[in-house]
N, C-alpha and C positions, 0 to 999 in steps of 0.2 A: 492534535488537530489534523490527523492524516486523512480524514475522510474526503476533503476537497481536492485531493490530488487528481481525482477523476474528472474534475471540472476545468482544469487549467487551460486546456485547449479545446476548441469546439469539436475538433475531430475526435478527441478522447471522449467528450461528452456523447457523441454519436455512438461510439463503441459501447459506452456505458448503457445507453438506452436500448441498444440492440441486445445486449446481454440481459437487461432487465426484462425485455419482452420474451426472451427464450426461457429463462429460468429464475426470474425474480432476483437478479443481482446476487447470485450465489457465487461464493468463491470457488465452488467446484467447477464452474463452467470452463471447459477447455475446447479448443477447436477440433482436437483429434486425440486419439489414444493410439500409441505405437504398438505394433506387434513385437513379439519377443525377438524376431529375427532382425529387426531394425530395417527391414526392406518392405514393410507394409504398415499401413495405418488404418484406423477405423474412425468413422465419424457419423453423426446423425445427419441424414438427408431426408427431409420430409418426415414420414412416419417410420422410416427404415434406419437400421444401422448398416452402413455400407463399408465393405473392405476395399482398400486401394492397394495395388501392388506396384512397387517401384522397381525399375526406373520408368516403366511405361505408363504408370498411373492407371492401369486397368482396374475397372470398378466392377464389383459384384455384390449383390445383396447378401449380407450375413444373416440378418434377422429382418423380416418384413413387418409391416404394421399388423398383419394378421397374427404373426408369432407373438407380438407384443401387446395383444389384446387380452386382458384378464378374462377367464372363463365366464364370469358373471356379467361382463360388460360388452358393449358393442363398439366402444371407441378405444383405439390404441393408447397406451400410456404416453403422456407428454414428457419426453425425456429431457431432464436438465443435465444429467451427467451419467456416465456409465463407466464401469471398469471390469476387467476380467479377473478370474481366479488365476493363481500362479500357473496352472497347467492349461489355461484357456478352455476348460470344460464348462465353465459357468460364466454368466454375465450378471453383474449387480447393477440395477437401474434405479436411479434417484429421481423422484417425481413428487408432485403435489406439495411444493415447497412453501415454507413460511419464514418470515423474517424474524431473526433474533438480533436485536439492536441493529447492527450495520448490514448484515448479510442474511440471505435465506439459508440458514444452516440447520433447519429441521424440516422434515418431510416424511414421505413414505419410501420404502425400499422394496424392490422386487428382485427375485432371482430367476433367471432363465437357465435351465439345465439342458445342455445339448444331448445328454445321454438318453433322456426320455422326453425331450421337447416340452417340458413343463414350465409353467410360469407361476411362481408362488410368492406371496407377500411375506416379508419378514415382520415379526412383532405384531401379529394379527390381534392379540389380546390387549395390546397397548393402545393408548389414544391415537387418533388419526393425526398425521403430520407431526408426530412427536419424536421420531427417531433422528438421531444425529450421528454423522461420521461412520456409518456402517462400513465394514470392510471384512473381506474374507480372511480366514486364518491361512497361513502359508501353505498348509496341506489341502486347502480347499474344502474341508469337511464341515466347517463351522463359519458363522459370522458373528461379529460383536458389534454392539452399538450402544449409544447412550439414549435414555428416555427419562425425562423428568428428573435430571440430576443423578441418575443411577446408571450403572454399567451392567449390560446384559450380554449373554452369549446364547446363540441358538444353534442347535444341531440341524444341519440342512437335510439330513436323511429322516430323522424322527420328528423334526419340527418342535422339539422340546425347547422351551425357553427357560433359562436359569438366570436369576438375579445374582450378580457377583458382588454388588453393594446394595445396601438397603437403607442407608441412613441419609440419603441425599435430600436436600431441601434447597430453597432459593439461596440460603446462606451457607450451606455445606454442599459443595459442588464436586461431583465425581466425574472424571472423564472428559470434562470440558472446562471452560474458564469463565471468570467474571468479566464485567464490562471493561475494566482497565487493561487486563491482559490482552483481551481481543483487540482493543483500539490501539494500544501503544507497543505491544510486543508481537502483534500479528499471530497470537496463539488462539486457536479455536479447537482443533482436533486434539483431545487431551488423553489419548490412550494408544498403546502400541502392542501388537502381537509379538511374542517371542518367536524367533526363527523356527523353533521346534513345535510351535502351535500349542504348547502346554501351559503357557502363562501369558498374562497381560500385565504390562506396566502402565500405570495411570497417575495423573495428577489428582489431588484432592485440594480444593481451595476452601479455606474457612473464612467466610466474610462476616462472621457473627459480631466482630468488633468494628466492622466498617459501617459508617453511618450511611443512611439512605438519603439521596436527593429526592424530594417528593415533587413529581410533575403532576399538574392538575389538568385533567381532561374535562373541559367545559362544553364540548360540542356534541358528544356522541350519546347523551342521554339528558333527560330533563334535570336530573340531579348530577352535579359534578362528582367526579371520583378521582382518587389519588392513584398514581402509578409510581411505585417506589423503584429507585435505581440504586443498587449498592455502588457507591461512588466515593472513593478516597481522595479528598482534595489535598493539595500541596500542604505538607506539614503533618499529614495523618500517616500513621505507621502502616506499612504494607500488610495486606491480608496474609496470614500464615498459610503455608503450603505444605503438602506432604506428597512423596512419591511412594506409591504402593505397588507391590507385585502380588497378583492374585493367581492362585492355581485354578485351572479350569476344572479339574476333577474334584478338588476338595474345598474350594471357595476360601481357603486360608489366605489371609493377606499379611505379607511381610512388609513393614514400613522401613524405608531407607533412612539411615541416621545421617542426614545431610545437615551440616552445621549452619546455624543462622545467628545473627546478632539478636539476642533476646530483648535488648532495649530499643534498637533502631529498626530491626527487621531487615529482610533482604528479598531477592527475587530469584526465581528459577525459570527462565524463559525457554530452556531447551533441554530435552531428554530423549534419548533413543537407546535401543539395545546396542551394545558395543560389539557388533558383528559376531555375536554368539548368543546363546541362550542362558548364559550364566552371569553376565555382567551388563550393567547399564552405564552409559556415559551421559553426564549432565553438565550444563553450564550454570554457574552460580554467580550472581551479581550482588555486590553489597548495596546498601540503601542508596548511596550517592551515585551508584552506577559508574564508578571510576576504577573499580577493581573487578576483574573477571577471573574466576577459577574454573578449570575443567577438572571434573572428578570422575573416577571409576567407582561404581557401587557394586558390591557382591549381592546378587539378587536373592540368594538363599539365606544370607545372614544379615544383610542390611548395612554392612560397613561401607564407608565412603572414604576414598583416598584421593588427595589432590595430586594431579600429575602435571598441570600447566597453569601458570598464572600470568596476568598482565595488570599493569596499573597505568593510569593516564591522569595528567594534571587537570583535565577537564571532564570528559565522559568517554565511555566505550559504547559504540554502536553494536547491535547484535547482528548476526550473520544473515538473517532472513531478508535484509535489505538488498543483498547482492546474490543470494542463492534462492532463486525462484522455486526450485524443487522442494525446498524445506517447508513450504506452505502446506504440502501434503505429507510431511514427515520425511525424515532421512538424515543421514550423516555420511559424509564423503570418506569412506574407508578405502585404503589402497594396500598393496603388497600383502594380500591375504590377511588383512586385519591387523597388521603390525604398525601401520601408520594411518593418519587421517589428514585431510586437507583443512587448513584453518586460515582465516583472514586476520591480519593485524595491521595497525597503522603506526607501529613503534618506530619506523624509520621516517615517518612524515608522510608516507603514501600508503594507500590501502593495497597491500600485497598479499599474496597467497604463499603459505608455507606448508611443508610436509612436517608433521609433528609425530614423533615416534609414540607408540602406545604408552610408554612409561614417561613421556614428556622430556626425556633427556636429550634427544636429538631434534634439531630444528633446521630445516633446509629451505632457504628462500627459493621459490620457483620463478616468480615474476620479478624482474629486476629493471629498474629505471625510474625516472622521475615522472610517473604517471599513476593513476588510480585504476584498479580493477573495478569496473562498474558492475559486472555480473559474471558469474560462473556459468559457462554454457555446457561443457561436458568434459569428463575425464576419460581419456582413451589410453588405458594402461597398456593395451596390446601394442599400440604404436608409440608409447612413451610420450603422449601429447596431452596438453591441457588446452582447451578452447575457452576463450573468455572475451567479454566485451570491454573495450577501452577506447580512449581517444586522447592520445598523448599531446596532440598539438592544438586541439580545439575543444573546449569544455562544453560546447553546445551540440556536439555530434557524437555518434556511436559507430564503432567498427568491430568486426570480428577479428581477433588475434589468436595465435597459437604459439606455444612455447614448449620446450621439453619439460617433462615431469621431473627430471632429475635436477633441474635448476641450471643446467649448462646451456650456454648460448643465449642469444637475444630473442625477444619476442618477434614474431613475423606477422605482418598484416595479411589476413586472408581476403578481406573485402577488396574488390578491385579498386584501383586508384581513381577511376572515372565515375565513382558513385559517392560523391561527397554529401554528407547529410546524416540522417538517422537510419541505421541499419540494425534490424532485429533478426534473430535467428532462433529456430527451434530445431535442434539436432536429434537425429534418430539414435536409438541405442547402438553403440558401436561407432557412431560418427560417420557412417558411410554416406548418409543423405541429410539434407537440411532444407527447411523452407525458409526463404529469405524475404523479409519485408523491408521495403525501402521507401523513403520519401525525403524531400527537403522542402524548404520554404517556398520554392518555385516549381517543384515537381510533384505531381499527384501520386498518392500511394499506389504501389504495385507490389506484386510478389512473384516469386519464381521458385522452382525446385532446382537444387544444385547438388552435385556430388562433391564429396570432400575426400582428400584435402585440396584438390585442384580448383575448387569452386567453379566447376563446369556445369552449365545449364543443361538440365535433362531434356532429352528429346520430347517434343510435345509441349513443353513448358514455354509460355510466351516470353518469359524474361521480364526484367523490371524496366520501368521507363527510364532510359538513360537521360540524365540532366543535359540541358542544352544551354549554351551561352545566350541564345536569343530569349529563352524563357526567363533566365536570370535578369537580363537587362529590362525585360518588360514587367517584371514583378514590382508592385508598389512597396514591397517589404525590403528592407536592408538591415544588415547586422552591423553593429559598430562596437567599439571599445571606448569607454570614457574614463578619464582620469580626474579624480576629484582633487580639490585643493589639499586634501589630507594625504595625497599620493596613492590612493586606492584605485586600481584599474579594474573596471567592471564591464561585463558583457551586457549588451542590450540589443533589442531589435526595434525597428520603427516602421510603421506603415504610414506612408504619406497619402494625402488626399488625392482623389482623382483630379485630373487637370491641374496638377500642382504648379503654382507660380511662385518661384523663389523670391520674387520681389514683394510678395504679399505676406501678411502675418496670419497665422492659423492658431486655433485653440489646440491644446494638448490634453489628451486623456492618458493618464498613467495607470497601468494595471500592475498591482503589487501582490506579493505573498510575503516574501522577505525572511521567513523563518526556516528552521532546519527541515520542515516537512516537505518542501517542494522547490524545484528549480523551474522557473518560468521561462527562461531564455534557452530555448531548444530549437535546433534547426530541423523543423518538422512541418509538413504541409498543414496549413490551417492555423498556424501559430498566431497570425494577426487577426483572427476572427474573435469578436466579442460576442459570446453566445447569449448574452442577455440583451444586447442592443437590437431592438426590433426595427431593423433597417440595415443600412450599410454606412459604417462610419466614414469610409473613404469618400463615398459619393456625397455624404452630408458635410464634408469639409473638415474632418477632424484628423489631426496627427495622433496616432495611437502608439504608445511606447511601453516597453517593459524592460526593467534593469534588474539583474541579479546582484545583490549586495553580498558582503561577507556574511558567512553563517548559513547561506543556502547550500544544499547538498550537491553543488557542482563538483565534478571530478578535477579539482584544482589543488588537491593535497589536504591533509588533515588540518594544517594551520589555518587555511581558509575557512573550513567548516567549523572548527572548534573555537575560533576567535570570538564567537558570539556568546561563549559561556558566561553566564551571569550578566549578560548585556542585552537580552531581548527587550525591545521597546526603547532602546537607546542607540546602540551601535548600528543596528540595521536601519533605524530611522535616520540617523545622521548620514549614513552612506547614501540612502535614497535622496535625501534633501540636497546633499552636496552634488550628486549626479544631476538632479533637477536644476540646480543653480547653473551648472555648466551648460545644460540644454537650453536654459532660458537665454543664454548668450547667442544662440543661433539666430541669425537675422530674420528667419521666417517664423519665429515663435512669438505668439502674442502672450506676454506675461500677465495680462489681465484676465485671460481665460485659461486657467490651469486647473484641471480636475484630476481626481484619483479615485480608484475603486478597488475593492478586494472582498474576498469571502473568507470566513473563518480566520486563520492567521492573517490573511490579507485584509479582512475587515478590521482587525486590531491595528494593523499597520496604517490603514486609511485614517482611522481616528487619531492615532498618534501623529501622523503627518499633518493632519488638519489642525490639531491642537498645538503641537510643538512648533510648527512652521507655518503660521497663518500668513506670513509675508510671501509665501510661495504658492500654497494650495488654496484656491478660492472656492472650490466645490468638491465635496466628497460623498461617495455612496458606499456605506459600510454595511456588509451583510454578515450576520451570524458571528460577529466579532467578539473576542474575549476582551472585556473592558477592565476586569480586575484579575490580575494573574493569580491572586490567592484563592480564586474560586475554581481553578482548573485542576485536573487530576495530578496526583503525586508523581506518577511515573514520568510524564512528559515534563512537567515544570521542574521537578528536582533534578532530572537529568541535565537540563540546560541552564537552570538558574540556581542550583544548590538547594539545600533545605532551608525553608523560610525561618526556622529557628536560628539559623546562622547567617542568612543573607536577606533578612527582611527588607532592608532599605532598597536592595536591588529589585525586589518585587514591586515595591511602591513606585520607584522611579521608572519602572518599565511599563506600568499600567496606564492605559489611556485615561481612565477616570481621574487620575492625579492632575491632568492638565485640562480637564473639561472647561474650566473657567476661561481658557484662552480662545475659545471658539469665536471666530470672526466671520468666517465664510458661510457657505450654504452646506448643510448636512442633511442627507437622507439616510435615516437609520432604520435597518430592517432586521427582524429576528423572528424565529418561530417559537411559539410558546411551548411546544412539545419537544424542544431540542434537548436530547439526552447527552449531547457532547459538550457544547458550550451552552450552559444552562441559561434559562430565561431570566434568572435573577441578575445576570450581567446587564441585560437591557434595562431592567427596572432600577438598578443601582445608578446606571449612567443617566437615565431620564431624570431621576431625582437630583443628581448633581447639576445637570443642565438647567433644570427648573430653578434650583437654588441660586444660580448665577444669572437668571433671567435671559437665558440663551434661546433664541428662536431656532427651531429645526423642524424637519418633517419626519414623522415616525410611522412605521408600519409594523404591527405585530400580527403575524399570520397565526390564527388560532390552531393549536394542536398540530402544527407542522414541525417536522424534525429539522435537523441540521441541513438536510438536503433542500428543504422548502420545495417539495415536489408533489406532496400528497394532496389529494382533493381535486375535484373538477375545476378546471380553469386556473389552477394556481400558478403554473409556470408562465402562462400567457399574461396573467395579471402582473406578475413580477416583472416580466419583460416590458410591459406597457408602462408600469410605474417608473422603472429604471430609465427607460428611453425618454419619457416625458420630462423627467427631472433634469436629465442631461440637456435636452434641447431648450428647456426653459432657463436654466441657470448657467449653462455654458454653451451657448448657441454655436453651431458649426459655421464653417465658411470663411473665406479670406476677408481681410480688411486692408 
């Protein structure tokens, strides 16, 4: 249920909508592309691709709109994303994008060649907007891409297109992934060029045994029609995978002999070339996702040898959560390919290790009682690792660096007078970085800095330095609350305008509660409710969010993994116990307590309303999972175990189990075209509420997805519905 991460703060929603307007919510969208020298970057500005040179930020047009206008057209290409060939002699341009489930991962690709100033389209004989993940070969002479579940290579000089696979179907997928790998493993681009440009390694997913969930489209034609989604629910065996290596010249495919459990199945979420053209390195997870093996495969013979293994009593997260670069493919090799960087929580914290190629030597690089939140850059030349962490405050982020050899302590790079959320994008070589900053009382700003001294570049305005006056004037405050069970949780609160501590006010809780998202973050806009059509503070509401155990806060693995087999119970009890403490505050009106959430937060809203009707009087649940047994196997089995072994945990964690307890006001919202949390959840819960004669308000948005954003007027209607329900059933203002 990771899709709603983009909605958890209004500021993040605005970023989402901006990206949607530019390139249709493509995961390819980046603000800039770095030059090889690490002292320049390129970005789209209007119709042009513009080069900027650091440290002065001098700008010059690299490609104009005229250059980017196809010969047969009058209008320049609308660029979603672009990248350069290895020698920067060509530019690959992604445009005319279309959505595949969550993101716009198919479209058209064009190549601009600086040598003859030509602009040519790739895959012209293939259907429009069908190409996926096109990329240059390392030597810049060819491009490869996926179309209609098959892998192709195209010679850029002759424009000859060759199919490297021919057996692709909706159920046999080459070079990309099925729904569940995309959603839960962040796997989309499913092929890799060898460094010598002679071979391509790729995933093949076989979904022939995976049952389809049948979505029904009843709005786009007079007769309804079925949209099948290959969707393995909890308890269903994972789809088999294969890794193939295909030769560009002879089309011969060698399949890697990667072991798997024939009875239970397993997963392969990560594969790359092992810093040469002869070997692959892969990560293999068992079905329960609590054992991880790193293997080296011989590309020419297909053998696979295990070099490094980990086990966990709960589950093992995969590295894409903290290595943003991996979303475009990559593996962090060091020391001329003799070692690689790897994250592990084996000592109770997420730390980074150097692992030798044979797995025999492991060197801890980051040391201390803190989690690495994100890998920023490896600077072997300076023997430095840059990373994001926040040892003292789990709601914030800072840039740190430490020695790559593991000696010495980590050093904070972000200045001490910039408390809050600090994000960095470092140039190749780590000489420059763009620094984004905000906190709950300081508007977002950015600056260019030089590293390692974190010096603002000439001409850069610098970030907005937080002020004590702004902090004091903010209606938002952060707090820690300790439950009767002894659990200390982070929270934030937005107080009403003209707050009078002698009066009592209603409280609206915003929840997510599951491993997919942390809602308590020190970032600007954190107190905004993006669905409320008005101003909660002016309308007299206290707005609160609390992060319970099991959320992905950087508070150690014990905090995050304590939720194992307890979704729907432990997170709900933590929230309820925190609410009980808040109800003791003298300015809180216990008769006006509301809660809302989306996706996992919708599930939590239902569970809180059903399991603790003595606390929560009003709930608005959007796209919630009502029956854990209906959700996908990767997510549910990672956090809840296999239902064949932990069935009672699934039942006890499902809101539908407690529907008979509804006493308060419930507004229940779901999209009938939701391919993530399926609409059968809504109908199952409705049946259960009807069975027990429970009164509630219900809104099913026809043919809308998990986002509930499609169609004219949809978002405004949702906002109006949400706001009206709040004002009617939990009116604001002091008493």
